[in-house]
N, C-alpha and C positions, 0 to 999 in steps of 0.2 A: 347536809346543809338544810335541816328542817327549819321551816319558817318559825319565827318567834311569835307564835300565836297559840291560842288554845285549840285543841282538837275539835273540829266541827261536829255537830250532832247530826247534820244532814249533809248530803253531798252525793258524789258519784263514786261508789265503791270501786277500788282498783285503779282509780285515776287520781289518787293523791299519793304523794311521796311517803314511803314507809322506810325510814332510815334503818330500822332494826333488821330489815331484809335486804339491805343494799350494802355494797362494799365501798361506800363513800365516793361513788363515781363522780358526782358533781364537784367534789372537792379535789379531784385528781384530773379528770379528763378535760375540764374547761379551763381556759386561761382567764386572767384578769389583770388589769393595769392599775397601778397606784393612782388613786383619785379620791374624790369625796366619798365614793362607794366602797373602795378597797384601800386598806392601809399600805399594801405592798404590791409589787409585781409578782405574777406567777405564770409560768409557761404551761401550755396544755400538756398533759401527761405527767406533770410533776405534782406530787402531793402537796397540798397546803400545809404550812408548818403548824397549823392548829389541828390537823387531823391526827387523832390518836390511833394506836395499834388496833383498837377494836372498831375502827372505822367511824367513830363518833367525833363530833366537834368538841375540842377542849374548851372553847369559849362560847358555847352555844347560848348560854344565858346572858352573855355580855357582848354579843356581836355588834350592836349599834355603838355601844360605849367604846369598843376597841377599834372602831373604824371600819367595820365590815358590814355596813348596812346593805350592801349589794347582795349579801347572802340571805338576808331576811326577805328579799323581794323575789326570790327564785323558788320555783316549784317544778319538779320534773314530771308532774302529772302521772306519777307511778312508773315512769320509765326505768328508774334506778333499780327497783326490785325486779322488774321484768327482765332486764339485761342480766342482772346478777343471778337470779334464781331459775330463769327459763332459758334465755339465749345461751348462757354459759353453764347452766346446770349446777349452780352453787359453787363453782370453782373460783376461788379468790385470786385476784390479780397479783396479790403479794406473793403467793406461793407457787405460781405457775411460771412458765417460760416467758421471757420478755415479749415474744411475738403474740402470745395470748393476751397479755396486758394491752398491747398496742391495738389489737383488734377490738378489745372490749371498749377502749376509750374512743375508738373511731365509730363504733356502732351506737354508743350511748346517745349522742346528739340526734342521730337519725330516729331512734325509737322515741326519743323525747318529742320530736316533731309529730310523729304518728300518734302518740298518746294525747297531745294537745288537740289534734284533729278529732280523736275519739271523744274528748270532752265536748267540743262544739257540736258534733253530730248527735251525741246523746241528748244535749240540751235542745237542739233543734227539733228533735222528735217529741219534746214535751210541749211544743207550741201548737195549740189547736188550729190556729189559722193557717199553719203550714201543712195541713193535712194533704193537700194536692201533691206534695213532693215527699211525703213520708215514705212511700215505697222506695223511691230513689235514695233517700237518706239511709234507710235500713240496709240497702245493698252496699252503699258506700261504707257504712259502719262495719259490716261483715268483712268487706274487702280490706279495710284498714286494720281490723283486728287480726286478720290472717297475715297481713304483711308484718305485723309486730312479732309474729311467731316464726319468722324466717330464720334461716341459719345465719351465722355471722357473715358468711360470704354473700348470701342473698341480700342481706341488709346493707352490706358495704357497696353493692352494685346497684342498689335501688335509686331511681331518680325521684327522690322524695319531693323535689320542687314541682315536678310535673303532677305528682299525685295531689299535692297541696292545691295546685291550681284547679284541678278537676273538682275537688271537694269544695273549694271556695265558691265555685259557680253554683253549687247546690245550696250552700249556706246563704249566699246572696239572695237566691230565690226565696228561701225560707224567711229571711229578714224582710224582704219586700212584702210578702204575704202577711206576715205578723204585724207589720206597721201600717198596712194599707187602710185599715178601718179605724185607726186611732184618731181621736178628736184632737185638734190643735197641731197636727203634723206640720213640720216645717221643711224647708228645702234640704237637700242632701248635702251634708258637710263632710263627706268622705275625704280623708287626707288633708283636711283644712289645717292651716297654720293658725292655731289659737293659743300659742305660747304666751303666757302672761295675760291672757284675755280677762277682762272684767265682766264676768257673767253671773254676778251675784243675783240670785232670785230668778234667773232666766228660765223661760218656759221652753224646755228641750224635749218635751214629750214626743216619743216616736221618731226622733231625729236620728239619722244615720251618722254616727261619728266614727265610722270604720277607719282605722289608721290615722285619726286626727291627732295633731300634736297639741296636747293640753298641758304641757309642762308648766308648772307654777301658775296655772290659770285659777282664777277665783270663781268657784262654783258653789260658794256658800248659799245654802238654801235653794239651790237650783232644782227644778223638777225634771228628772231624767227618767221618769216612768216610761217603760217600753222603748227606751233608746237602744240602738245597736252600738255596742262599744268594742266590738272585736278589733284587736290590735291598736286601740287608742293608747297613746302614751300618757299615763297619768302620774308621771314622776312629780312629786311635790304639788300635785293638784289639790286644792282645798275643797274637800267635800263635806265640810262642816254643815250639819243639818240638811244635807241634800237628800232628796227622795229618789232612790235607785230601785224602787219596787218594780219588779217586772222587767228591769233592764236585762238584756240578754247578751250572751257571748262575753260576759264580764268574767274575769278570772281572779283567783286569789292573789297572784303576783301583782296584778294591776292595783288592787286595793292596797296591798302592802306597800306599794310605792307611793301611794297618795297620803294625804292627811285628812282626818275626819274627826268625828265626835260621837258621843253617846246618842246624839240626836239624829245621826245619819241613818237612813232606812235602807237596808240591804236586801238583796235577793236571798231566799231561804237556803240556798246551797252554799253560801259563802259565810265566812266568819269575820267579825269585827277585829281588825288587827290590834294587838296588845298596845302598840305605841299610840293608838288613837285616844286611849283613855289614860295612859300613864304619862304621855308626852315625852317618852324616851326616844 
């Protein structure tokens, strides 16, 4: 389910989906419901009808046009190839026993969560102001990487929620340190309901928007430099001409779910979604 975007020239190696090394796990393991994002229903563990025998999507170039925009805003952060090639040693779910396929499908979402944490931890280590917690961040990064290399049984028994909570505590400290000295800092908007909010041209420098609901919000021309966007819901958010320079904990799936323009300024590790310029 590779996103419909050009391959980034910068980024975090190993933490981006590589469909060529994956057995189409996101197209099989995950469920989806007929909606504006998906044209049909699909149960977890059942292959999408668009998945070909070579594990590639048969309508990849037309996902949005065919009613599968939900696929274009998904990224496994490299978990697909990790589970396919490392956890299960390159053994295809199609050719093995049903039990192996079930275990592979159960493990994939767990590793995906761990790889997302690896993305955030790696980014946090690039924040100079977060240096006081860099040692703790490195330890968390090493621990998380080790967890991704567990056996299928170990991964199946992992309390990934508890691990996420521990890592999030560190990420919150890194965020507070990174934003503490920013000029124009505003109040904490964590988890704020900003759905449909009119924030055109708003000064949101250094604001914490962690987990905020920004669905269909108008952020045209907004200044989001140095804002914390971890977990923010950017579905259909208008980021036309917005400045996201230095915004952190922002991911490609979040951008892919939003709307923007050639004038939107992005962090260097992310790529401008194709539909921002084509209007598709």
